[in-house]
C-alpha positions as CSV (number, residue, x, y, z in Angstrom):
1,X,-1.4,-20.1,-5.3
2,X,-1.0,-16.7,-4.5
3,X,-4.3,-15.7,-2.3
4,X,-5.7,-12.5,-0.1
5,X,-7.5,-12.7,3.2
6,X,-10.0,-10.4,5.2
7,X,-11.8,-11.1,8.8
8,X,-14.9,-8.7,9.4
9,X,-17.8,-9.8,11.8
10,X,-21.2,-9.8,10.5
11,X,-22.0,-6.5,10.7
12,X,-19.1,-5.6,7.9
13,X,-19.9,-8.4,5.7
14,X,-21.2,-5.9,2.9
15,X,-17.2,-4.6,3.4
16,X,-15.7,-7.4,2.7
17,X,-17.8,-7.7,-0.6
18,X,-17.1,-4.5,-1.7
19,X,-13.3,-5.4,-1.2
20,X,-13.5,-8.5,-3.4
21,X,-15.0,-6.0,-6.1
22,X,-12.6,-3.4,-5.9
23,X,-10.0,-6.1,-6.2
24,X,-11.4,-7.9,-9.1
25,X,-12.1,-4.2,-10.4
26,X,-8.4,-3.6,-10.0
27,X,-7.1,-6.6,-11.8
28,X,-6.4,-9.3,-9.2
29,X,-7.7,-13.1,-10.1
30,X,-6.7,-13.9,-6.8
31,X,-9.1,-16.0,-4.3
32,X,-10.1,-13.9,-1.5
33,X,-10.5,-15.7,1.4
34,X,-13.3,-14.2,4.0
35,X,-13.3,-15.0,7.8
36,X,-16.8,-14.2,9.5
37,X,-15.1,-13.8,13.1
38,X,-19.0,-14.3,14.9
39,X,-20.5,-16.7,11.9
40,X,-21.3,-19.9,13.6
41,X,-22.0,-21.8,10.3
42,X,-21.1,-20.7,6.5
43,X,-23.7,-18.3,6.3
44,X,-24.6,-16.8,2.9
45,X,-22.0,-17.1,-0.1
46,X,-19.6,-14.0,-1.0
47,X,-19.2,-14.1,-4.6
48,X,-15.6,-14.7,-5.4
49,X,-14.9,-15.4,-2.5
50,X,-14.3,-18.0,0.3
51,X,-16.1,-17.6,3.4
52,X,-14.8,-18.9,6.4
53,X,-15.9,-19.6,10.3
54,X,-13.7,-19.8,13.1
55,X,-14.3,-23.5,13.4
56,X,-12.6,-23.4,9.9
57,X,-9.5,-22.6,11.3
58,X,-6.2,-24.5,11.0
59,X,-4.7,-24.0,13.4
60,X,-7.6,-23.2,15.7
61,X,-7.6,-20.0,18.0
62,X,-8.1,-20.1,21.3
63,X,-11.8,-20.5,22.1
64,X,-11.9,-18.0,25.0
65,X,-10.7,-14.6,22.7
66,X,-14.6,-15.0,21.4
67,X,-15.0,-13.7,25.7
68,X,-12.6,-12.1,26.0
69,X,-12.0,-10.1,23.2
70,X,-14.7,-7.6,21.4
71,X,-15.5,-7.5,17.7
72,X,-11.9,-5.3,16.7
73,X,-10.0,-6.9,19.4
74,X,-10.7,-10.1,17.7
75,X,-10.4,-9.6,14.1
76,X,-7.1,-8.0,14.8
77,X,-5.9,-10.9,17.1
78,X,-7.0,-13.7,14.4
79,X,-5.2,-12.8,11.7
80,X,-1.8,-15.3,11.8
81,X,-4.2,-17.3,12.8
82,X,-6.3,-17.1,9.0
83,X,-2.5,-16.4,7.4
84,X,-1.3,-19.8,9.0
85,X,-4.5,-21.4,7.5
86,X,-4.2,-20.2,4.0
87,X,-0.9,-21.2,3.6
88,X,-1.5,-24.7,5.3
89,X,-4.4,-25.3,2.6
90,X,-1.6,-24.5,-0.2
91,X,-1.4,-21.0,-0.5
92,X,2.7,-19.8,-1.5
93,X,2.1,-16.3,-1.0
94,X,-0.7,-14.3,1.3
95,X,-1.3,-10.9,1.3
96,X,-3.9,-9.7,4.3
97,X,-5.9,-6.5,3.6
98,X,-8.4,-4.7,6.1
99,X,-12.1,-4.8,4.8
100,X,-12.0,-1.2,4.5
101,X,-9.2,-1.2,1.9
102,X,-10.8,-0.1,-1.7
103,X,-8.6,-1.4,-4.1
104,X,-7.8,0.6,-7.5
105,X,-5.2,-1.3,-9.0
106,X,-3.4,-4.4,-9.5
107,X,-1.3,-6.0,-6.6
108,X,1.0,-7.7,-9.3
109,X,4.2,-5.3,-8.2
110,X,3.9,-6.3,-4.7
111,X,3.3,-10.5,-5.4
112,X,6.3,-10.4,-7.3
113,X,8.6,-8.5,-4.7
114,X,11.5,-9.8,-3.1
115,X,10.7,-13.5,-1.4
116,X,11.4,-11.9,2.0
117,X,9.0,-13.8,4.4
118,X,6.9,-10.6,5.8
119,X,6.0,-7.7,4.0
120,X,4.8,-4.2,6.2
121,X,3.8,-0.8,5.0
122,X,4.8,2.2,7.4
123,X,1.8,5.0,8.1
124,X,4.5,7.6,6.7
125,X,7.0,7.2,4.4
126,X,8.9,10.8,5.9
127,X,8.5,13.0,8.7
128,X,5.3,14.7,8.6
129,X,5.1,18.3,9.5
130,X,4.6,19.9,13.0
131,X,2.5,22.3,11.7
132,X,0.3,19.0,10.8
133,X,-2.6,19.2,13.6
134,X,-3.7,15.4,13.5
135,X,-0.6,13.6,12.9
136,X,1.9,13.7,16.2
137,X,4.3,11.3,16.2
138,X,4.3,10.1,19.7
139,X,1.2,8.9,19.0
140,X,2.1,7.1,16.2
141,X,5.1,5.2,17.7
142,X,2.4,4.8,20.7
143,X,0.1,2.7,18.5
144,X,2.6,1.2,16.4
145,X,4.4,2.8,13.4
146,X,3.3,-0.1,11.0
147,X,0.1,-0.4,9.8
148,X,-1.5,-3.6,10.4
149,X,-4.0,-3.4,7.2
150,X,-1.9,-4.5,5.0
151,X,0.6,-7.8,5.4
152,X,2.4,-9.9,2.4
153,X,3.6,-13.1,3.6
154,X,6.2,-15.5,1.5
155,X,5.7,-19.6,2.7
156,X,8.4,-20.7,4.8
157,X,10.2,-21.6,7.8
158,X,11.3,-18.0,8.9
159,X,7.3,-17.3,7.9
160,X,6.3,-20.2,10.2
161,X,8.3,-19.0,13.1
162,X,7.0,-15.3,12.9
163,X,3.1,-16.7,12.8
164,X,4.1,-18.8,15.9
165,X,5.5,-16.0,17.8
166,X,2.2,-13.9,16.6
167,X,-0.5,-16.5,17.5
168,X,1.4,-16.7,21.1
169,X,1.2,-12.8,21.7
170,X,-1.8,-11.7,20.0
171,X,-4.2,-13.7,21.9
172,X,-3.0,-12.0,25.6
173,X,-1.6,-9.1,24.6
174,X,-4.1,-8.4,21.5
175,X,-6.3,-5.7,23.4
176,X,-7.1,-2.1,22.3
177,X,-6.5,-0.7,25.7
178,X,-3.4,1.9,25.0
179,X,-3.8,2.6,29.0
180,X,-2.1,-0.3,29.4
181,X,0.4,0.1,26.5
182,X,-1.7,-2.3,24.0
183,X,-3.1,-1.1,21.0
184,X,-4.1,-4.8,19.4
185,X,-1.7,-6.1,16.8
186,X,-0.4,-3.2,15.5
187,X,2.0,-2.3,18.8
188,X,3.6,-5.5,18.7
189,X,4.6,-5.4,15.4
190,X,7.3,-3.1,15.1
191,X,9.4,-5.7,17.3
192,X,8.9,-8.5,14.4
193,X,12.3,-5.8,12.8
194,X,14.4,-6.9,16.4
195,X,13.4,-10.1,16.5
196,X,13.3,-11.3,13.1
197,X,15.3,-8.7,11.0
198,X,16.0,-10.7,8.1
199,X,12.9,-11.9,7.5
200,X,10.6,-9.0,8.0
201,X,10.8,-5.4,5.3
202,X,9.2,-2.9,4.9
203,X,7.4,-1.7,2.1
204,X,8.1,2.0,0.8
205,X,5.4,1.8,-2.2
206,X,3.6,5.2,-2.3
207,X,0.8,3.4,-4.0
208,X,0.4,1.3,-0.7
209,X,-1.8,2.0,2.2
210,X,-2.9,5.6,1.3
211,X,-5.2,7.5,3.6
212,X,-6.3,9.8,5.5
213,X,-3.1,9.7,7.7
214,X,-0.7,10.5,4.2
215,X,-2.4,12.1,1.9
216,X,-0.4,15.0,2.7
217,X,2.9,13.0,1.6
218,X,1.7,11.6,-1.1
219,X,1.0,13.7,-4.6
220,X,-1.9,11.4,-6.0
221,X,-2.8,12.6,-9.5
222,X,-4.5,11.0,-12.1
223,X,-3.0,9.8,-15.5
224,X,-4.9,8.2,-18.7
225,X,-8.0,7.6,-15.7
226,X,-5.3,6.4,-13.8
227,X,-4.7,7.4,-10.5
228,X,-0.6,7.9,-9.7
229,X,1.4,8.3,-7.0
230,X,5.4,8.9,-7.9
231,X,5.0,7.6,-11.0
232,X,3.4,4.1,-9.9
233,X,-0.5,3.3,-9.7
234,X,-2.2,3.6,-6.6
235,X,-2.8,0.6,-5.6
236,X,-5.6,0.6,-3.1
237,X,-6.4,3.3,-0.1
238,X,-7.1,2.6,3.7
239,X,-10.0,4.4,3.7
240,X,-9.8,4.2,7.7
241,X,-12.4,6.2,9.2
242,X,-15.1,6.7,6.9
243,X,-18.4,6.8,7.5
244,X,-21.3,6.5,5.4
245,X,-22.9,9.0,7.6
246,X,-20.4,11.6,6.6
247,X,-19.2,10.3,3.5
248,X,-17.5,13.8,2.9
249,X,-15.6,13.2,5.7
250,X,-12.0,12.3,4.9
251,X,-12.4,10.0,8.7
252,X,-15.1,10.9,10.3
253,X,-13.1,10.7,14.0
254,X,-11.4,13.9,13.1
255,X,-13.2,17.8,14.0
256,X,-14.6,19.2,11.2
257,X,-11.9,22.0,10.5
258,X,-9.3,18.6,10.3
259,X,-11.0,17.2,7.9
260,X,-11.4,20.2,5.9
261,X,-7.9,20.9,5.8
262,X,-6.9,17.4,4.5
263,X,-9.3,17.8,2.0
264,X,-7.9,20.8,1.1
265,X,-4.4,19.7,0.6
266,X,-5.4,17.0,-1.3
267,X,-8.6,17.3,-3.1
268,X,-8.4,14.8,-5.5
269,X,-9.4,12.4,-2.4
270,X,-13.4,13.8,-2.8
271,X,-13.5,11.7,-5.5
272,X,-12.1,8.4,-4.1
273,X,-14.5,9.1,-1.3
274,X,-17.2,9.1,-3.6
275,X,-16.1,6.3,-5.1
276,X,-16.2,4.4,-2.4
277,X,-19.4,5.4,-0.8
278,X,-20.9,4.5,-4.4
279,X,-19.3,1.1,-3.7
280,X,-20.7,0.5,-0.6
281,X,-24.2,1.2,-1.2
282,X,-23.6,-1.3,-4.0
283,X,-22.9,-3.3,-1.0
284,X,-25.5,-2.8,0.9
285,X,-24.3,-0.9,3.7
286,X,-26.7,1.4,4.4
287,X,-29.0,-1.7,5.0
288,X,-30.0,-3.2,8.9
289,X,-26.6,-5.7,10.3
290,X,-26.9,-7.9,12.6
291,X,-25.4,-7.6,15.9
292,X,-22.2,-8.8,17.2
293,X,-22.4,-13.2,17.4
294,X,-19.9,-12.6,20.6
295,X,-21.8,-9.8,22.6
296,X,-23.3,-12.6,25.4
297,X,-21.8,-15.0,27.2
298,X,-23.8,-17.9,30.0
299,X,-26.8,-15.2,29.5
300,X,-24.5,-12.3,30.3
301,X,-24.1,-9.0,27.4
302,X,-20.5,-8.6,27.5
303,X,-19.1,-5.4,28.6
304,X,-15.7,-4.2,28.9
305,X,-15.0,-4.7,32.5
306,X,-17.0,-8.7,32.6
307,X,-14.4,-9.2,29.0
308,X,-11.2,-7.9,31.3
309,X,-12.7,-10.3,34.4
310,X,-13.1,-13.7,31.9
311,X,-9.5,-13.4,30.7
312,X,-8.4,-12.9,34.2
313,X,-10.2,-15.6,35.9
314,X,-11.9,-17.7,32.5
315,X,-14.3,-18.0,34.9
316,X,-17.7,-16.3,34.1
317,X,-20.7,-17.8,36.6
318,X,-23.6,-15.3,36.4
319,X,-23.9,-15.8,40.2
320,X,-20.0,-15.0,41.4
321,X,-19.8,-12.3,43.3
322,X,-17.3,-11.1,41.8
323,X,-19.4,-10.8,38.7
324,X,-22.6,-9.5,39.9
325,X,-20.4,-6.5,41.5
326,X,-18.7,-5.8,38.1
327,X,-22.6,-5.8,36.4
328,X,-23.3,-3.4,39.6
329,X,-20.9,-1.1,38.9
330,X,-21.5,-1.1,35.3
331,X,-25.3,-0.7,35.4
332,X,-24.0,2.8,37.5
333,X,-22.1,4.1,35.1
334,X,-24.6,3.7,32.6
335,X,-26.8,5.2,34.6
336,X,-24.8,7.8,35.2
337,X,-24.6,8.5,31.4
338,X,-28.0,8.2,30.7
339,X,-29.0,11.1,33.7
340,X,-26.0,13.3,32.3
341,X,-27.6,13.2,28.7
342,X,-30.8,14.4,30.2
343,X,-29.1,17.1,32.2
344,X,-26.2,18.2,30.1
């Protein structure tokens, strides 16, 4: 049995539903496992998917992760636990996909690939021009040149060793804290090429992981209604940075001028943006969403400082002097932001 898997918080369930639909439409009949990282129970069903909560996972992740990680960090750190669970429950191959992936084709050529333990994709297949203002290779290296949004796993002893390494490291080095040399799981992925050189391979397929950061190198064209890149059908787009509030932007956190330059070089991507917007709207991504399920602990609203304190001490008593001091500093910072908003 082969399967796909993804991880979301409750607020991103519409993205998981959209991913499931796009996989089916792309001709992929394999089941999709959806881990909802901040749900207590089974919750609403997701059509064509198996929905899991943290309590379902075997092996179980460290319980403290829900306290010291925020939602983004938690979802990334849980990847090896979900993949290991899928393999332990009978899967021979597992493809992990971020929930913001838009599938447009079949993964058949990926499933039938070489029997290596793990395959990953780089952000770029060739050196980007220095004239591209939105790409700095130093930043790509700093954040991890292998993209964490896709991974194809093959059951076996080497896979178990890689997953074991990840399950030890991600819970303690999986913070989004670039000032301390960390960027969730993605920063650590390149180490796999050194530690497991015979078991990890880079997939250089131009039809995989097409995204705003590599549109300049992917000459995508429509042939008989199929999106093609370098002679092969595009399997999926990684819609990182897409926001319904800015549906015509290739990446909502880039400046307007940069978005215009990206789309001027790849005007065909506007159609992909429109298709993805329609897909998300069909699944209610514009509707109110529940708050993050791990936002509080022992009555405390968890701020980054409180989360880090818990990671360092494994305690978070509301009356502890250190906690009171952190809360006071957080209050002062919030007050300053409010004042700055009104004055400037």
